[in-house]
Structures are given as C-alpha cells and as structure tokens.
Residue, then its C-alpha position, 0 to 999 in steps of 0.5 A: m777823653g771818655k771811652s767809646s763803646i757800641h753794642v749792636r742787636p736786632v731792633r726791638a719792638g717799641s724802639e722808635q717809641h723809646n727813642e722818640r720819647e713817645k712814651k713816658l719813662g721813669y728814668v728820663r728827666e723831661d726838662l732835659t729832653p729838649q737837649n736830645t737831637s736826632f735824624k730819621l731817613a726812614t721808619v723801621a717798618q719802611a726799611r724792613a719792608d724794603a729789605v724784604a722786597r729786595y731779598q725776595a726779588s734777588t732770591g725768589q724766596r721769602m726772608q726767614v722769620k728769624a732774620a734781623p735785617i734792621r739792627e740797632g746800635v747803642l753807643l756811649i757818647e759825651e754831653r758835647h755830641t749831637a745827632e750830627d756826630l752820629r750821622k758822621v759815624g753812620q756815614a763812615i760805617e756805610e763807606r766801610f761796610g755798606i751798612r746804611t744808617i736810617q736813624g740816629y738819636a743822641h740822648k741827654d735826658e736819661g740817668h738817675y739820682d745818687q741816693a747818697t748825694s741826690e746828685w743827678k748822674p746822666n747816662y749820655h748815649g746814642h742810638l743808631v738804627f741800621d739797615w743791615t742788608d746788602q742794598a742790592t740783594g737784601k741779604s744780611i751783611r755778615m760781620k766777622r769778629d775782626d769787622m766788629a772790632e773795626l766797627q768799634t774803632i770807627v765809632a771811637t775815631e769819629l766821636g773823638l773818644e778813646r777806644g774801649q777795651s774788648s770785654s765779655i761784659r754785655h752792654l747795659n741798656s737804659i733800664q739795666f744801667k739805671r738799676q745797676q747805678e741805683e744798686q750801687s747808690l744804695k750800697t753807698a748810702y747804706k755804708l754811710a748811714k749804718g756802717l759795715p758792721d750792720a751790713f755784715k749783720a744783715i748778710r748773716e741774717g739773710e743767710e740764716a733766713k735762707k737756712e730756715l727755708e731749706p726744710l720748707r723747700a724739702q717739704k714742698k718737694g716731698l708733697e709734690f712727689e706725693n701728689a705725683l703718686l696720687r695722680e698716677n694712682r688715680k689714672y690707674l684706678e680710672s683705667q681699672n674702672e673703665e675696664q670693668r665697665r667694658e666687662l659689664k657691658k659685654i656681660e649685659e650684651q651676652k645676656q640680651s643675646r641669649g634672651l633673644k635666642r630663646 
C-alpha cells in the first residue's frame, strides 16, 4: 500500500491546458496518455466568475484581486486509481468542508527515464480543482491546520492508501519531480561509471574553481564602486555647470538692462 499526500495551492494560469494535455510536455509519454481519466463540472473561468458574483451579491463589495477562490490540489495516487476515485475524494471533501470539486484528473503518463537503467519511472498523481468558497456567500472557506490534517486523512481513506506523515518538505510539482529524479539518476549513473574517487575529484576541482572566481568577484565589486563614484562626480559637475550657466545668464541680463538705461 502506497502513501497518500495532497498539496493545495491557488490554481495557476494554464492549469486546464496542462491537465487536459492541450500543450506538448517533455516529461509526458504520449503513448500512455490514453490511460489518463478525468471529469469536469465547470471551467476555472466559469467557477471563478460564479464565486465573484456570489461574493459581490452577499457583501456589496468586489472580491479582492489577491483572493484565491479557485484552488488546485495535487495528490499522489497509484496506477489502479481513476477519475472516479478522485470524484469520491471530492464528494467526501464537500460533505465535510463544503468545498466543491469542479474538476478531477488522474495522470498516468508523466515520469522520467532512469539514466542508469533506462527504465521508465512513472509519476502517478492526480489533480483536483476546487471552488474554495461558500456556495451562498462566495467567501473563501477558512481551513485551520487541524482541518488540513483531516483533509489528508480523507484523501488517504477514500483512495485506500496509507496516510503520509506531516512534513515541512513541499510537494513536488511535475517539473520539480522530473528534475529531482533526473538529478538522482545522474548521480547513480556517475557513481556506476566513474566511481566515488572521480566524484570527489570533481567536487574538489569545483571548489578550486570557486576560489579562483573570488578575486574576480572582488574586482567586480571594486569596479562597481568606482563607477558609482564617477556617476556621483558627473552629477556634481553637471550641477556646477548648470549653476554657472545661470550666473552667466544673469550677468547678460544685467548688461542688457544697463544698455537700455543709457
């Protein structure tokens, strides 16, 4: 039994395009895309417009720009899970907290190839898009820390997974997951091909290169300081020139005035 996890954040621009595979992604195997399943009750734009209208009707005020009425949860799933399982998760969340799920996606086509073994490493995960507002007032539903912990438990129970432990480590999105896994694969491949002595040698060489860069950084700071002084001197000279021009103009005006009097 795998462990569950869900990370909720404000929905991002392009979320639907990503979830519905409307744009090509380098970490997606298109031959596996038909295994993806989904459901959609409303678009993000529709749900946002409805929430804004309800908020304005109930408060007489416009919703703040920084408000996040629509949010997205990324959760870990297993190969066996489908959009119907995610729909059940959404229904349980709505029954408990009043948070309506408007979209759900089970992705089976993301992952990476292990560079040491060339084995495909899938990143099975799901996306739940929520209308995170009270359906009567349009106000955002406030969740305390205990509520978020209970949310994790609901996800684990509905998916039949072991609840993950609380952690300060942020959930990895698809790109971060791919990068992390590729870095790990590179480290493994490097150790297999070259061995640890070569790896330590490379680290030492990197540290030596870093030391060589230090004088250049110091020189750069010195040049930046000199440039700042030159700029200040230039401003001073320009102000002096302007003052002299005003004095000359004043003298010329005085000469002209004396000439007229004669």
